C-alpha positions as CSV (number, residue, x, y, z in Angstrom):
1,X,0.0,0.0,0.0
2,X,1.3,3.4,-0.9
3,X,0.3,6.5,1.0
4,X,0.4,10.0,-0.5
5,X,0.1,13.0,1.6
6,X,-0.7,16.2,-0.2
7,X,0.2,19.3,1.9
8,X,-2.4,21.9,1.9
9,X,-3.1,25.4,3.1
10,X,-6.7,25.4,4.2
11,X,-6.9,29.2,4.7
12,X,-9.6,29.7,2.1
13,X,-11.5,26.7,3.1
14,X,-11.3,27.8,6.7
15,X,-12.5,31.3,5.7
16,X,-15.5,29.8,4.0
17,X,-16.0,26.2,5.3
18,X,-14.9,26.2,8.9
19,X,-15.9,29.7,9.4
20,X,-19.3,29.0,7.9
21,X,-19.7,25.9,9.9
22,X,-18.9,27.6,13.1
23,X,-20.4,30.9,12.1
24,X,-23.9,29.4,12.4
25,X,-23.7,29.1,16.1
26,X,-26.5,31.0,18.0
27,X,-26.4,32.2,21.5
28,X,-22.8,33.2,21.4
29,X,-21.6,36.8,22.1
30,X,-20.8,38.8,19.0
31,X,-17.2,38.8,17.9
32,X,-15.2,41.5,16.3
33,X,-14.2,40.1,13.0
34,X,-12.3,41.5,10.0
35,X,-13.9,38.8,7.9
36,X,-15.9,39.9,4.8
37,X,-17.8,37.9,2.3
38,X,-17.7,40.7,-0.3
39,X,-15.2,38.8,-2.5
40,X,-16.7,35.4,-2.2
41,X,-18.9,33.7,-4.9
42,X,-22.6,34.1,-4.1
43,X,-23.0,30.3,-4.0
44,X,-21.0,30.0,-0.8
45,X,-21.9,33.1,1.1
46,X,-23.3,32.6,4.6
47,X,-27.0,33.5,4.6
48,X,-28.1,36.7,6.4
49,X,-29.0,36.1,10.1
50,X,-25.9,34.0,10.8
51,X,-22.9,35.5,12.5
52,X,-19.2,34.7,13.0
53,X,-18.6,32.7,16.1
54,X,-15.0,31.6,15.3
55,X,-12.7,32.2,12.3
56,X,-9.7,29.9,11.8
57,X,-6.9,29.2,9.4
58,X,-6.0,25.6,8.9
59,X,-2.8,23.8,7.8
60,X,-2.3,20.1,7.3
61,X,-2.5,17.1,5.0
62,X,-5.0,15.3,2.9
63,X,-4.2,11.6,2.7
64,X,-4.9,9.3,-0.3
65,X,-3.9,5.6,-0.4
66,X,-3.2,3.5,-3.5
67,X,-5.5,0.5,-3.2
68,X,-6.5,-2.4,-5.4
69,X,-9.4,-1.4,-7.6
70,X,-12.7,-3.2,-6.9
71,X,-13.7,-5.7,-9.6
72,X,-10.6,-4.9,-11.6
73,X,-7.8,-7.5,-10.9
74,X,-4.3,-6.1,-11.3
75,X,-5.5,-2.4,-11.3
76,X,-5.1,0.1,-8.5
77,X,-6.5,3.5,-7.8
78,X,-6.0,6.4,-5.4
79,X,-8.6,6.5,-2.7
80,X,-9.3,9.4,-0.4
81,X,-8.6,8.6,3.2
82,X,-9.1,11.9,4.9
83,X,-7.9,15.3,6.0
84,X,-5.9,16.2,9.2
85,X,-5.2,19.8,10.0
86,X,-4.5,22.1,12.9
87,X,-6.8,25.2,13.2
88,X,-5.3,28.5,14.5
89,X,-6.7,31.9,15.3
90,X,-5.4,35.1,13.6
91,X,-2.6,35.3,16.2
92,X,-1.4,31.8,15.3
93,X,-2.5,30.1,18.5
94,X,-3.9,26.6,17.9
95,X,-7.6,26.6,18.8
96,X,-8.6,23.2,17.4
97,X,-8.2,20.4,14.8
98,X,-10.0,19.3,11.6
99,X,-10.2,15.7,10.6
100,X,-12.5,13.1,9.0
101,X,-14.4,11.5,7.6
102,X,-16.9,12.6,8.6
103,X,-15.7,16.2,8.4
104,X,-15.1,17.1,12.1
105,X,-14.0,20.4,13.6
106,X,-12.9,19.9,17.2
107,X,-12.2,22.9,19.5
108,X,-9.4,22.8,22.1
109,X,-12.0,22.4,24.8
110,X,-13.2,19.1,23.2
111,X,-16.4,20.4,21.7
112,X,-17.0,19.1,18.2
113,X,-19.1,19.8,15.1
114,X,-19.5,17.6,12.1
115,X,-20.4,18.9,8.7
116,X,-22.2,18.0,5.5
117,X,-21.1,19.9,2.4
118,X,-23.9,22.1,0.9
119,X,-22.0,24.1,-1.8
120,X,-18.5,24.4,-3.4
121,X,-16.9,27.2,-5.4
122,X,-13.4,27.5,-7.0
123,X,-10.7,29.2,-5.0
124,X,-7.3,30.6,-5.9
125,X,-4.5,28.5,-7.3
126,X,-2.9,26.2,-4.7
127,X,-5.8,26.3,-2.3
128,X,-8.7,24.0,-1.7
129,X,-12.1,25.1,-3.0
130,X,-14.4,27.2,-0.9
131,X,-17.1,25.2,0.9
132,X,-20.3,25.8,2.8
133,X,-21.1,23.1,5.3
134,X,-24.2,22.4,7.4
135,X,-23.0,21.7,10.9
136,X,-24.3,19.5,13.7
137,X,-23.0,19.2,17.2
138,X,-21.1,15.9,17.8
139,X,-21.5,15.9,21.6
140,X,-21.8,18.8,23.9
141,X,-20.7,22.2,22.5
142,X,-19.0,24.8,24.7
143,X,-22.1,27.0,24.5
144,X,-24.7,24.3,24.2
145,X,-26.2,25.9,21.1
146,X,-24.3,25.1,17.9
147,X,-26.6,25.3,14.9
148,X,-26.1,24.5,11.3
149,X,-27.0,26.6,8.3
150,X,-30.6,26.4,7.2
């Protein structure tokens, strides 16, 4: 078995995916954020009524394995295994991790959200596509009220 690790910078994904996932939390105090959706494609903008709860930048790996292809003797294919990234705040302090499947964002306090992809849009060269995810708590959240996007 061969394992390929593709290094990635998840900044744009974090800005749209993780941010969107965690931005849909209600009951949290407002944050001061320099985040703007003005330059994002309309298909992945967070709907009005949601607010930023946490913005992170991620860096890590996406792992693929070379496996025997089903029903094709002697042939192999690359199979997605999953992502693993550290999530940091704007100052560079690690505030959580991202891993999967399923797509899971885990805060340093142990609270977790899992996500289901709703929309994707191209990003800049060398970055993963922008994503919008519906989030669901995976256990108790730190504020008890993590909500997904409608």
